KETOR-474910 format. One line per 5 residues: number of its first residue (from 1); their letters; for each residue x, y, z of C-alpha. Coordinates in steps of 0.02 Angstrom, whole numbers, padded with zeros to 5 digits. Layout:
% KETOR-474910
NUM	A	X Y Z; ...
This chain:
% KETOR-474910
1	MKKIS	02386 -01426 10363; 02290 -01376 10220; 02154 -01296 10342; 02301 -01201 10429; 02360 -01133 10259
6	NNIFL	02195 -01074 10212; 02171 -00987 10376; 02340 -00887 10346; 02283 -00845 10180; 02111 -00781 10236
11	IMLIF	02197 -00676 10382; 02313 -00613 10238; 02158 -00569 10136; 02071 -00470 10295; 02248 -00385 10316
16	GSLMT	02266 -00328 10135; 02087 -00237 10129; 02123 -00165 10301; 02285 -00103 10239; 02219 -00011 10081
21	ISANS	02086 00066 10168; 02190 00125 10319; 02338 00189 10191; 02393 00364 10189; 02464 00363 10013
26	WLGAW	02421 00287 09845; 02570 00169 09840; 02524 00099 10014; 02353 00084 09948; 02400 -00016 09797
31	MGLEI	02520 -00153 09914; 02376 -00184 10013; 02283 -00220 09849; 02425 -00336 09792; 02414 -00426 09965
36	NLLSF	02231 -00458 09954; 02250 -00520 09767; 02393 -00636 09801; 02303 -00708 09955; 02136 -00747 09868
41	IPLMN	02209 -00852 09734; 02243 -00994 09835; 02076 -00976 09923; 02004 -00990 09747; 02083 -01153 09709
46	EGKKN	02030 -01242 09876; 01922 -01403 09864; 01883 -01499 09727; 02000 -01445 09562; 01926 -01437 09384
51	LMTSE	01945 -01343 09229; 01831 -01215 09282; 01912 -01172 09440; 02083 -01160 09364; 02008 -01053 09217
56	SSLKY	01914 -00942 09341; 02079 -00914 09456; 02192 -00879 09298; 02052 -00765 09246; 02036 -00666 09401
61	FLTQA	02227 -00666 09418; 02263 -00596 09245; 02124 -00463 09260; 02181 -00403 09421; 02360 -00401 09371
66	FASSI	02320 -00302 09237; 02224 -00186 09341; 02367 -00160 09465; 02505 -00121 09343; 02390 00011 09258
71	LLFAI	02359 00081 09429; 02534 00077 09482; 02598 00147 09330; 02454 00280 09353; 02518 00334 09536
76	ILMMM	02712 00353 09486; 02657 00454 09347; 02562 00573 09454; 02694 00562 09600; 02809 00622 09470
81	SFNMN	02703 00756 09395; 02647 00829 09567; 02757 00773 09704; 02610 00723 09793; 02467 00605 09838
86	LMNNN	02303 00714 09787; 02246 00702 09609; 02208 00868 09542; 02224 00805 09351; 02080 00729 09253
91	FYELV	02173 00621 09163; 02256 00525 09314; 02107 00537 09389; 02015 00454 09275; 02124 00306 09238
96	ILSTL	02140 00272 09442; 01936 00275 09443; 01942 00145 09287; 02075 00046 09359; 01965 00021 09522
101	LLKSG	01800 00002 09447; 01890 -00149 09334; 01963 -00211 09503; 01756 -00199 09574; 01683 -00280 09424
106	AAPFH	01565 -00122 09385; 01508 -00096 09210; 01587 -00056 09082; 01734 -00154 09156; 01629 -00302 09196
111	FWFPG	01676 -00434 09070; 01781 -00544 09186; 01656 -00560 09330; 01526 -00678 09285; 01642 -00806 09199
116	VMEGL	01758 -00795 09359; 01590 -00832 09459; 01546 -00984 09355; 01698 -01079 09417; 01710 -01044 09598
121	SWINS	01628 -01115 09737; 01484 -01026 09836; 01587 -00968 09976; 01736 -00896 09869; 01587 -00823 09757
126	LILMT	01528 -00740 09925; 01691 -00674 09954; 01721 -00598 09786; 01542 -00519 09779; 01567 -00428 09951
131	WQKIA	01744 -00424 10034; 01834 -00413 09878; 01746 -00240 09837; 01769 -00159 09999; 01946 -00096 09965
136	PLMLI	01915 -00041 09780; 01758 00053 09836; 01830 00131 09976; 01975 00208 09852; 01834 00259 09737
141	SYNIN	01740 00351 09870; 01906 00467 09890; 01899 00532 09709; 01729 00554 09639; 01702 00608 09459
146	YNFFL	01509 00651 09442; 01494 00632 09245; 01615 00477 09241; 01517 00391 09375; 01345 00434 09312
151	ITVIL	01398 00335 09158; 01450 00189 09262; 01307 00190 09373; 01171 00174 09214; 01281 00046 09122
156	SMIVG	01290 -00063 09298; 01121 -00050 09306; 01082 -00097 09119; 01211 -00239 09130; 01149 -00312 09288
161	ALGGL	00970 -00305 09256; 00979 -00375 09050; 01120 -00486 09073; 01039 -00589 09218; 00875 -00632 09108
166	NQTSL	00931 -00769 09007; 01049 -00848 09124; 01031 -01035 09181; 01179 -01040 09297; 01138 -00968 09475
171	RKLMA	01313 -00908 09514; 01304 -00801 09361; 01136 -00745 09385; 01212 -00672 09555; 01362 -00608 09469
176	FSSIN	01232 -00488 09367; 01146 -00457 09517; 01290 -00399 09610; 01339 -00282 09462; 01165 -00204 09473
181	HLGWM	01174 -00184 09655; 01356 -00118 09633; 01273 00016 09522; 01158 00072 09663; 01310 00074 09788
186	LMAMM	01395 00196 09668; 01253 00309 09640; 01231 00321 09822; 01431 00356 09839; 01388 00506 09727
191	NNELL	01280 00599 09856; 01317 00534 10031; 01491 00462 10087; 01408 00350 10233; 01248 00299 10121
196	WMMYF	01356 00165 10012; 01437 00092 10163; 01257 00060 10244; 01195 -00011 10079; 01353 -00129 10060
201	IFYSF	01317 -00196 10243; 01132 -00232 10190; 01185 -00301 10029; 01316 -00401 10108; 01207 -00476 10243
206	LSLSI	01064 -00526 10106; 01196 -00602 10007; 01261 -00718 10124; 01091 -00765 10188; 01050 -00831 09999
211	ILFFN	01223 -00901 09955; 01212 -00999 10119; 01062 -01069 10064; 01126 -01115 09892; 01276 -01176 09970
216	NFKLF	01187 -01299 10106; 01072 -01367 09959; 01199 -01380 09835; 01105 -01277 09713; 01210 -01215 09552
221	HFNQI	01090 -01200 09403; 00905 -01154 09380; 00842 -01326 09339; 00888 -01389 09514; 00782 -01236 09576
226	FNFSM	00626 -01318 09483; 00667 -01488 09561; 00671 -01397 09736; 00488 -01379 09737; 00493 -01547 09804
231	MNPLI	00571 -01488 09959; 00491 -01442 10126; 00357 -01317 10123; 00437 -01208 10255; 00603 -01211 10153
236	KFFLF	00523 -01170 09987; 00441 -01025 10075; 00599 -00955 10164; 00683 -00959 09975; 00536 -00869 09896
241	LNLLS	00539 -00723 10004; 00740 -00708 10036; 00758 -00683 09840; 00609 -00553 09859; 00719 -00472 09989
246	LGGLP	00872 -00476 09878; 00766 -00396 09725; 00713 -00254 09850; 00528 -00294 09842; 00448 -00201 10005
251	PFLGF	00417 -00246 10136; 00573 -00356 10168; 00742 -00292 10234; 00815 -00275 10039; 00708 -00125 10009
256	LPKWL	00781 -00026 10160; 00957 00014 10068; 00868 00058 09904; 00734 00168 10007; 00879 00272 10088
261	VIQNL	00962 00300 09906; 00772 00347 09838; 00749 00454 09969; 00937 00543 09943; 00883 00545 09760
266	IETHQ	00732 00650 09790; 00806 00752 09920; 00935 00809 09794; 00821 00821 09636; 00906 00681 09518
271	MFLLF	00733 00625 09460; 00801 00560 09301; 00934 00451 09370; 00794 00396 09501; 00673 00344 09363
276	ISVCL	00805 00240 09272; 00865 00149 09430; 00693 00093 09477; 00652 00042 09306; 00798 -00058 09288
281	TLITL	00785 -00127 09471; 00610 -00188 09413; 00687 -00302 09269; 00809 -00362 09405; 00657 -00411 09516
286	YYYLR	00587 -00517 09377; 00712 -00649 09363; 00709 -00655 09561; 00521 -00685 09528; 00551 -00820 09400
291	MSYST	00657 -00908 09533; 00548 -00893 09655; 00381 -00955 09565; 00460 -01107 09492; 00475 -01174 09663
296	YMLNF	00290 -01171 09686; 00220 -01190 09501; 00333 -01337 09439; 00355 -01515 09495; 00473 -01640 09453
301	NKNSW	00537 -01807 09513; 00671 -01802 09645; 00856 -01835 09599; 01005 -01901 09682; 01084 -01728 09721
306	MMINY	00929 -01687 09802; 00929 -01840 09954; 00985 -01717 10096; 00901 -01721 10262; 00889 -01542 10293
311	FNNKN	00809 -01541 10478; 00983 -01642 10531; 01092 -01522 10448; 01208 -01413 10571; 01199 -01264 10439
316	MNLVL	01004 -01262 10412; 00972 -01164 10596; 01091 -01020 10546; 01026 -01015 10364; 00843 -01008 10434
321	VMNFF	00882 -00877 10565; 00982 -00769 10428; 00836 -00792 10327; 00704 -00736 10457; 00798 -00591 10476
326	SITGL	00815 -00549 10283; 00617 -00559 10272; 00571 -00468 10430; 00722 -00352 10456; 00627 -00196 10389
331	LIISF	00484 -00222 10506; 00593 -00238 10662; 00709 -00087 10616; 00545 00031 10581; 00487 -00035 10760
336	IYMIL	00644 -00005 10845; 00648 00168 10756; 00476 00214 10809; 00509 00176 10995; 00677 00273 11012
């Protein structure tokens, strides 16, 4: 019965996002966001219940409900003032953009995101990092304020880079990584309507591969990465390269979306923004390297949570295949492009 209810909530979650994307009015988009929110709350509380999960779901609900109420208020005022669904006033534009950025977890409205991630399972964390961003980002892409976006992009990259440096929780580290990638998506959105969608697809695939890896081995904290050094060398190798791919290091798949954005910035002569984004991405690459090196440099005794036969695990084949494409994807795509 519980599995059936979870499937229903998951279908409603997808329906809410699709309703928002396909809506032809701001009120319809708001309704889709609310369906999406109310469907995700029960999914957050599935599985083992503890204080952290309850705290995360409550924090998420309060933050999203606050953003939704402000968004609805701004929509009503806009429709009363102009009797239309298009924004041509800076005040309403900034209010609506701010609420949508709050819903997506971009800086400086990111305060809730790492705390909520900390109390979720890896699968729910993946949903929060990927699917839950689609609807707000689509609405944001309809109404771009360049100066406001510029501040948000730089702040998101700074918060994502510096916030992950001292983290010992892998979920919080992935949260700050998500904020940094969100800054790149918004930067792509400023110049090209389709480029941010391409970046989002690649980011979702990379996040899926690394989170399935963490979920499969029940890794939640940094010290578990240290002990992970006792695992099979092939598994360690895939973890090492997959983290570098997520960080955007060439020649892995994660470099491709950043490469496209960098090329777009060069074509539009935005050298200052290019310099800032590349420098801050190097900082995020540092904490990916820190996780990667720890699997090779340090050795500890095995603990009980490590007693897992990964060769007989039914999910391990999927994890390894996704990691393979994450590592070799750029080379494969480049080869296909050369042939065509």
